[in-house]
Backbone bond lengths (Angstrom), bond angles and torsions (degrees), N, CA, C in turn:
res aa  C-N    CA-C-N  psi(-1)  N-CA   C-N-CA  omega(-1)  CA-C   N-CA-C  phi
1 M - - - 1.446 - - 1.530 108.22 -
2 K 1.303 117.00 127.70 1.464 122.36 177.22 1.532 107.98 -72.21
3 C 1.317 116.29 141.76 1.458 121.20 -177.49 1.525 109.54 -138.64
4 F 1.323 115.60 134.88 1.458 122.50 179.19 1.526 107.49 -120.05
5 V 1.320 116.62 125.77 1.462 121.48 -175.37 1.524 109.02 -111.81
6 Y 1.332 115.16 127.35 1.462 121.82 -179.20 1.519 110.01 -114.34
7 R 1.317 115.84 137.91 1.462 123.02 179.20 1.525 108.22 -96.64
8 S 1.325 115.70 137.22 1.457 120.82 174.96 1.518 108.97 -77.06
9 E 1.310 116.52 130.51 1.464 119.73 176.05 1.526 111.09 -85.07
10 R 1.329 116.50 -7.44 1.464 121.32 -179.48 1.529 112.54 -100.20
11 R 1.339 116.84 -35.35 1.465 121.18 -175.22 1.529 109.98 -119.48
12 A 1.314 115.60 120.36 1.473 121.33 -177.89 1.528 111.50 -61.31
13 D 1.324 115.89 141.87 1.469 123.31 175.25 1.527 113.67 56.42
14 T 1.327 116.83 30.95 1.457 122.25 178.69 1.523 108.23 -116.49
15 Y 1.332 115.61 127.05 1.464 121.58 -174.16 1.520 110.86 -131.43
16 L 1.315 115.49 147.48 1.453 122.88 178.14 1.524 107.99 -119.57
17 Y 1.324 116.62 121.81 1.466 122.83 178.53 1.527 107.90 -96.48
18 L 1.326 116.64 132.40 1.462 122.09 179.31 1.527 110.25 -130.63
19 P 1.344 117.49 150.34 1.466 120.23 178.62 1.533 113.28 -82.28
20 R 1.344 117.55 -14.90 1.464 122.00 179.75 1.523 109.12 -134.17
21 A 1.310 116.02 139.35 1.470 121.63 -178.70 1.523 111.26 -61.42
22 D 1.318 115.25 131.42 1.466 123.29 174.14 1.524 114.64 58.01
23 D 1.334 118.18 21.19 1.466 121.38 178.25 1.526 108.87 -106.95
24 F 1.326 115.42 93.61 1.463 121.84 -178.03 1.531 111.63 -96.54
25 S 1.332 117.78 13.90 1.463 122.28 -174.24 1.528 113.26 -63.62
26 T 1.329 118.63 -24.36 1.465 121.34 -179.33 1.530 112.59 -91.46
27 V 1.315 117.14 -6.66 1.469 121.41 -178.46 1.529 108.57 -87.54
28 P 1.339 117.62 126.99 1.463 119.76 179.37 1.533 111.85 -56.26
29 E 1.322 114.87 142.51 1.466 121.04 -178.19 1.528 111.69 -58.32
30 A 1.335 116.83 -39.87 1.469 120.65 -179.71 1.531 110.83 -62.08
31 L 1.327 116.76 -39.58 1.466 120.60 178.28 1.524 110.24 -65.44
32 M 1.318 117.63 -42.04 1.465 120.82 -179.81 1.530 111.22 -64.17
33 R 1.330 117.26 -34.44 1.476 119.94 177.60 1.526 110.30 -63.78
34 V 1.321 117.25 -42.27 1.462 121.73 179.91 1.527 110.45 -73.33
35 F 1.327 116.74 -40.46 1.467 122.41 -178.08 1.526 110.91 -64.83
36 G 1.314 116.65 -37.46 1.463 120.72 -179.84 1.514 112.17 78.78
37 K 1.324 115.76 -158.54 1.460 121.15 -178.87 1.523 109.70 -65.12
38 A 1.329 115.12 134.76 1.464 121.24 -178.49 1.520 110.33 -107.39
39 S 1.324 115.87 132.37 1.467 122.03 177.46 1.519 108.92 -116.33
40 L 1.327 116.95 130.47 1.459 120.34 178.83 1.528 109.12 -61.96
41 A 1.329 115.48 123.32 1.462 120.93 -178.45 1.522 111.83 -106.01
42 L 1.336 116.58 -31.75 1.459 119.82 -171.59 1.519 110.31 -162.48
43 E 1.312 115.64 147.53 1.466 123.04 174.37 1.520 106.41 -135.35
44 F 1.341 116.97 128.30 1.462 119.43 -178.57 1.521 111.17 -157.60
45 E 1.326 115.10 169.39 1.459 122.36 176.18 1.529 107.42 -90.02
46 L 1.328 116.34 117.59 1.461 121.88 -178.47 1.522 109.25 -94.20
47 T 1.320 115.56 125.01 1.464 122.69 176.83 1.525 107.87 -130.42
48 P 1.338 118.01 161.34 1.466 120.12 177.99 1.525 113.12 -58.80
49 A 1.321 117.72 -26.21 1.464 121.49 -178.02 1.528 113.05 -87.39
50 R 1.314 117.49 -10.10 1.473 121.35 -176.86 1.527 110.49 -68.12
51 K 1.309 116.97 133.55 1.469 121.59 176.92 1.523 108.84 -84.17
52 L 1.323 116.01 130.96 1.461 122.03 175.74 1.521 108.14 -120.19
53 A 1.307 116.85 147.35 1.466 121.64 -174.72 1.525 113.15 -62.96
54 Q 1.337 117.80 -44.54 1.462 119.32 -173.00 1.518 114.14 -132.41
55 A 1.323 117.63 20.97 1.462 119.80 -178.84 1.521 110.03 -149.94
56 E 1.315 115.05 156.31 1.457 121.29 174.68 1.527 107.55 -87.68
57 P 1.332 118.26 126.72 1.460 120.30 -176.28 1.530 113.88 -57.01
58 R 1.320 117.69 -38.85 1.477 119.80 179.52 1.526 111.04 -63.80
59 Q 1.322 117.06 -38.68 1.461 121.37 178.79 1.530 110.37 -65.47
60 V 1.323 116.70 -41.91 1.466 121.27 178.55 1.525 109.65 -63.64
61 M 1.324 117.11 -45.94 1.466 121.14 -179.73 1.525 111.52 -61.66
62 E 1.322 116.95 -42.26 1.465 121.30 178.78 1.528 110.63 -62.99
63 S 1.315 116.72 -44.04 1.460 121.02 179.20 1.532 111.17 -64.11
64 L 1.325 116.98 -40.73 1.467 120.48 178.19 1.525 110.81 -62.60
65 R 1.334 117.05 -40.13 1.471 120.82 179.48 1.528 111.77 -70.38
66 E 1.345 117.18 -43.83 1.459 121.01 -173.42 1.526 113.72 -83.79
67 Q 1.343 117.11 -41.11 1.465 120.60 -175.65 1.523 113.47 -106.01
68 G 1.329 115.92 -22.14 1.455 120.04 -177.59 1.516 113.35 89.41
69 F 1.342 117.02 4.43 1.464 121.70 177.27 1.524 109.19 -163.41
70 Y 1.337 115.58 164.22 1.464 122.09 172.74 1.515 106.80 -137.62
71 L 1.319 116.84 129.15 1.462 122.16 179.78 1.520 109.20 -102.86
72 Q 1.325 116.40 123.88 1.466 122.03 176.48 1.519 108.47 -107.52
73 M 1.321 115.08 117.45 1.463 121.93 179.42 1.528 108.80 -99.33
74 P 1.334 117.12 159.13 1.467 118.93 177.22 1.525 110.11 -65.90
75 P 1.334 117.00 149.94 1.462 119.46 178.03 1.527 109.73 -63.88
76 A 1.330 115.05 148.89 1.463 120.01 178.44 1.524 109.29 -66.84
77 N 1.307 115.75 135.54 1.467 120.52 177.68 1.516 109.38 -81.03
78 E 1.311 115.49 127.83 1.457 120.43 176.17 1.519 107.72 -101.21
79 T 1.306 115.75 119.67 1.453 120.81 -179.26 1.522 109.44 -95.81
80 L 1.310 115.86 126.75 1.460 120.45 176.85 1.522 108.92 -91.99
81 I 1.305 115.91 132.92 1.473 120.33 -179.47 1.507 109.10 -97.02
């Protein structure tokens, strides 16, 4: 499955995965307002065996098929006291 990853210019470490280049038609308008301007960061072939830094490939593929996009948020910061 072809995958296009866009970086949010408004929110750090926030990425939007899409199955088609520059096709944001499946992304809710409210999400796009928060996400802001999107810059293409990466294009690759997504397979179940592909290693991703912060997501499970099967979960991303399922989301792309069912919703038409996958949103990757930055990991929660754990503060040690």
